[in-house]
N, C-alpha and C positions, 0 to 999 in steps of 0.2 A: 599578676605581680609579670607571670612566665609571660602570659597571655603579650601583655602590653610588651613586650620585651621582643618578642618575635613581632611584633608588629613594626617594632621602630627598626626591626633589623628591615622589610619590608618597604619600610618609609627610606632608609639609607640606601637602597639600590634604587628607586626612583631619584632620588637627587644623585647619586653618583650618574645615573647613566646621563641627566640632564649635561654634568660637567663630562662628561666620556667621550665626545669629539674631538674637542680643543684639548684637552689632555693628549690625549692619544697622537695628535698631528704634533702635538711638539714634544713627546716622548722620540718620536722614532726620525726628525727633522733635526735631533742634537742640538737642540734649544736648550739652553743650563741656566736660561732667567728663569725663578722662578713665579708664574701667574697667581694669581688670588683663586682662579680653582684648584690650581694643584696644591696651594694651601689650607683651602678646604679640605679637600680631599684625603689632604694627608692626617687631617684633624680627625677627620671621622672613622679612618682605619684601623690609626693609631687605640681610639676605642675599641674597635672592631677583634684588634688585636688582642687586647685585655681581656674581652668579654671570651671571644675566642680565639684562644690561645693555640699555635700548632705545637701537635704534639713529640714527642722527644724521637723518635723515626719518622722525619719529615724532609724530603729533598726538594729543592728550589727545581720547575723546570724555566728554560729560557725560549724563545720563538727563536726560531732559526728562519722562516718563511713560512708563508702562505702563497694557497693558490686557490681560483684562478687568478691570474693576473693581469693586469690591466691592458697589455696588447689582446688576450683573449677576448675578452668583455666585449672586448671594440669590436669581435669578430663572432659578435653573439650566442660567445659559449662561458655563459653566466650560471649564476646558482640563484633560483627564485624561490622561495619556500619548503628548501631544503631540508628534510627534517634524519636521514638515516646514510649511514655508510659504512662499505664490507669492503676488504681486501680479499685477492684469489692468492695463489697458493707462490706468485710469483712477487708480489710487494703492489699488485697497481691496486689501485685506490678506488673504487663506483660511488658515487652520489646521487640520491636518487633527487631529481627536482621533481617534487611534485606538482606546483605553480606551471611549471613550464611541460609538465607531461615525455620527458626522457632522460635518461641516466649516462653522465658522463662519468667516461674513464682516461685514468690519469694514470701516470707510471708512477713510484714510490717518491721521486723528485718532483712533483706537481705538473710535468710533464703532459700537455692533453695529447691524448691517444683518437678516442672516439667519441661520438655519440652514438647513443643504442635507443633505437625505440623515437616513435613520438604521437601528437596526440591523435585518439581515434577507438574505433571499438573493433578494428581488425585483427589478425594473426599478427603479432610483433609490434601495433600498438598500444599506449600506454595513457589512462587517465588516473591521473592525480596517485601516482607509484609512490607505493611506501616502504618498507621492509625489504632491502637484498639479499640474496644469502648466496654462497659460492659455493661449489665443489670441487673436485678434483677436473671434472671436465665441463661443468654447466652454472651458469649465473641463472636465478632465479629471481624473479620480482613480484612481489605483489600488488596485483595490479587492481588496486583497492575499491576503485568506482564500478569499474566493468566484476567484478567479484569474482576474481580469477588470480591462479599465480600464472604466469608464463615463464617459459626457460629458454636460455640463449647458449648457443657452444659459447667457447672460450674467443670466437672472434666475433662474435655477436652478433652472429647469425639467427632468426627464429626457429625452434627445433618445436616446441609444443607449447599449448595452454591445458592447464586442471581446470575447469569450472568449480567453485564453491559453493558449498549449499549456504551458507550466514557469513556474514560478516564478522573480521576477526582483525583484534587489538594487534596483535603482535607476535612473529612466528617466527622457526627454524627450522633448517630442515638437516640430516644427519646422515652422515656417509651412507648407510643402507639405503636412503633417497624418504625415511621417514619422517613427517610432516609434525613439526610441532606447534598448535594453534590456540594462543588465549579468544575466546569466543565473547563479546560482551554479554552477560548473565541474563537470561530473564528471568529465573526463579533464583532467590539463595542457596536453594539446591544445588545448583546444576555445579559440576566441576569446572573445576578453573583450566585446564588443558583438555584437547582435543588433540587424538592423534589420527594422520590421515594416512591412505596409502600413496602411493606417486601419481593414482590414477583421480586422486580426491575423494576418496570413498573411506566414511568413519570406522576407524576402527577398532577404535577404544577411548574411553575419557579416565580423568584421576586429576586430584586433586583439591582438597577441601576448601573451599573459602572460609574467610574470618566474619562473624556473627556480629553484626549490628542491628541497633535496633529502626536505624533508618540509614536511607542511602548508599546500601551492603554493595551496591551494583557500581557506583564509584569508588567506592572505596577497596573492591577489592580487585581493581585495577593492577594490574603485574605484566612486568619485561620477561623476555628467557633470552639465555643462550646455551652453549654446551661446552663443556672445557673438553680438551684434549683427550678424555678417555670415554668421549662419547656420554658422560651423566649429563642431564636436564637442570640447568640451573634458572630456578623463578625467585624475581623480587618483588614485592611489593612494591609502588609505586607512593603510599601515603605511609609505609609505618616502616623501621627501619629493618627485615626481615628477609633473610633467604633463607629458599628452602632446597632440596639436593635432592632427584631422583633422579632412578634407575630408567632405561627404555620402556621398562614395563609399568612402568608406573609407583613402585615400591618409594616410599618416602628414606631417603637415605640419610638428611638430615636437617636440621633448621637451625638457623643462628641469626642471633638477637644481636645486632649488628649496634656495639658503642659507640656513638658517633654525640658526640657535644651538641649539634643543632637538632637532628636527626631524632631522638628520643622527645624532643618538646613539643618538633611537628608531629612525634605520633601520639600523644597525653592528648595536644589538643585538636587533633582530627577523630582522635574517639567522642571528643565529647559535641560534636559537629560542627554547622559550618562559620566560619570564622566570621567577624564584624566586615572582613572584605567580601563574603560571601563568597567562597570558595574553599579549597582544601590546599594544604600546605604540600608541595611535593619534598619528600625525603631521597629516594631513590631514582634517579633520570634512566640511566640504564645500567645493563650489568652485561660486561665480557668476558668469557670463558678461558683462562691460561690452562696451564699443562693440567693439573689438576685441583689449582684451586679459583681461582679469582677478579676482577677488578670492576669497582664501583664509582662511577660520578657523581660527583658534586660539585652545584657551579657559585654559593652563598654562603658567606660572604667572601672567596674566591675559587678560584677554578681548582677542585681538588681529583685525584684520580688515587682510589685506595686499593693498595693491592692485599689481599688477602690468602692464607694456604688452604692447603686442603680440608683443615681443621676450622675454618673462617676465623683466623687470627691475624690479625692485622699486622701486615711487613712492612709496610710502607706509604708514606702518606704523600705522595707528589703533588705540588702544587703548583699557582704561576699567577700572580695578582692581574689580572690583567682589569683596564680600565675603562673598557668599552661592553655593557648590553651582557653583565655575567647572566641575567635571567634567560639571553635567549640563546645557551650552550643547547645543542641537541644530542650529540651521538659523537662520537670516539670508539678509536680502533688500538691497539696496540701491538707495532713490531719491534720483532729483535732484529737488530743489525751490527755485526761484530761487535757482539757482546755487550751491546748497549741499547735502553730499550728508546723506543720513537716512537711519541706522543702524536696520532692524528686525531684534532680535534673540531667538528664544523660548528664554527659559531658565529654569530654578527657582532659586526664592526663596524667601526666608524666610516669604514670606504665601503660598507656591504658585506653581505654573507659569501665566508670564507673555510675552506679548510685550512687551521692553523697545522704547523709541525710545529712542536716542541722536542730539547732533548734534554738531557738534567744540566744542570747551569754548575760548570767549574766554579770551586770553591779556591780563590787566589789567596796565596802562601804574604 
């Protein structure tokens, strides 16, 4: 029964996507005329709200703006196959343009600043750039196809690169320059996390993978980030589980995330491949906060879940997006004037955008 319920949600997502373009355009054109598509969507979402109600501590987000603008796109400043975003200490936003093989830098409001890198294999050149990492005085890019990490200064000038000895799914760098990376497991006994020096040398490894009868390699896929204390956060992509490690690899805590959908998905993933031929994602991305963390969820609505240092849910920030819910890739959270601003990288009816959200004001 639960499997049937999960598959029905997947079907509704596909149905929603087929209506998304016209609904989105009508919403932002200010049209008040209710179309047949809007009526169908309202009926679908009413059912979703009943099956997947919002928690009591939920705050609605409001779309403020998005970028790059249409003017920039006409100037070849566009997003193509972008999967990762990051921000520096000044609030500037970096987007890895995987299929276009360069990094785009914007200011916090979405104004274009510069293009970093170009397609190639030489110094400062990129092939399908992945995770972006920022420090006090550097920008590091996982140059995935060239199997290296390239470093740039704050002005985007090439500094150095380090060669990697294996392929990694995700990575992050702490203030001391240690690189934490998640390799593709070759055996079920391999640790989940490798720690590399600033020159790419393997220092040590840690993190016990979960045990499965089959497909342990895929089901042990994880994502990483650091909190402000420098502790490493690791989330399983197919199970609602978050772990916190010290820099040395000591397991500090493991949190079972109590989420209405993720628990169902996790149970179904343990049983094996679904009838649709794959596994259900639970946690898409994790981002560290002062001592806690944020998690990204995209179905049946965009949700950024905020947790404290003990893994307790503080707030569920949500937004009903009318298009491509399943194509939301990455996010960052910035504090501005005592308010959180949420940058979400997502596919929309007019193309791939970084969407800026703020908390929706409640009218009396």
